[in-house]
N, C-alpha and C positions, 0 to 999 in steps of 0.2 A: 459476257453478256453485258448489253448495255439495259437500262433501266427501262426503257421502250419495251424491249423483249420480255423481260420479266414480268412487266405489268401484265403482259397480253395472256401469257400463259396464266397466269393466276386469276383472270378474269374470265374464264371458259362459262360456257353454259352446263348449269347443274341442274337444269329443270328436266323433268320427263316428258318427254314428246308424246302427247294424248292423242295425237290425229290418227294413228294407225290403230289403236284400241276404238276409237269412237267409230271409223270406218269399218271394222269387221262388225262393231255390235249392231251398227245400221243394216248392214246387209244381212246380219241373221234375223232381225226383226223381220224386213222385208220377205224374207224367204218363209219364216212362220206365218205372216200374214195371207200367202200365197198359199200356203201347204194346208193350213188347218182346214179352209172350207173345202177343199177336195179331199180332206180324209174323211169329213162327216158325210159328204154327198156320194162317196164309194160304198161306204158301209151301209147305207141304206139302201143303196140300188145291189147290193150283193144280197142282203137278206132278201129283198122282193123277187131276183132272179131265181134263188134257190128255192123259195117255196112255190113260186110258178114251176119251176123245173121238175119238182116232186109229183106235183099234180101232173102234169103234161106226160111224165113217165108212167104214170099210172094208167092214163088214158090210151097212150100211143102203144101201137104193136110192137112187138119185139123186133129188133133189126136182124139179128141172125139167130139160126138153131145151132145147139152146141152137142154134137153129135160125139160120143166116146165109144170104143171099141174094146172091151173089157177081155182079159184072157180066158175067164171063164165061161166064154161063148154069148155072154149076154152084151147088151148094149143099153147105153146111158143117153137118153134124149133129154135135154134141159133138165138135168138133176134126177129126171126119172129113170129107174134102170127097169129094163123089159128083157124078155127074152128074144133071141135074133127073129124068131118067127113072128112075133108080134110088133116088129120094126114097122111096117107099112101103117098100120094102124095108130100110131101114135107119131110118126114122121109126118105122115100127111097132114092132118091137121095143124100142126106146129108150124107146117112149110105156107100151109094156106092164110095162117095169123102175121106171119114174117113179112116186114115192109118191103124187105129187100129181096127176098129169096136166097141169103147166104147161109151156106152151112159150114160150120167149123167142126173139122173132123180130127180127133185128137186120138192116138191109138197105144194101148198098154204095149210093153215088152211082152215077147212071148206070143202074140198073137200072129197066127199064120196068115202070110201074105195073100192068099187066096179070100180068106174071110175079110178081111180088110178091104180089098178090091171090091168084093162082092157089096159090102154095106156102102161104097162110095156109088158102085152101078146103081143101086137101088134107091138110094137118096136122088140121084139124077134123073132116074125113070119116074121118081114121085113129084118131080117139079122143081127141084132145086135149081137156081138160075145160077148162081157160082158156088164153086167148093173150094175152101182152104184146106190145108191139112197142116196142122202143128208138128212141127218135127222136135224130137228129145234128143 
């Protein structure tokens, strides 16, 4: 080794390179400056939308009528359990109040097929525009 080579290896750069650290820090500052106003705006909008949505749900008619055929011969219309003979008296007004005329039918196990089809036919006769059956 010559004197010139030994002096170049001993004079290496021993300082910490701060450029990448500063670049990353500035990018994070810019991201936070952009994201902070968006976070405050979205939270205000969500609260306003949720409150107006609750008021609209109270005033708006139900979109669908839920109809359940029970194994003991009764029928459930929107959580009200009625005898099968009284189905027309309860389902008719519920369909008139419905915005879409959609009836969603749920049937318990051990219900005879004839009773299930009879309930669907009666719902169609009372003015159900569309009928959906929930399978189990």
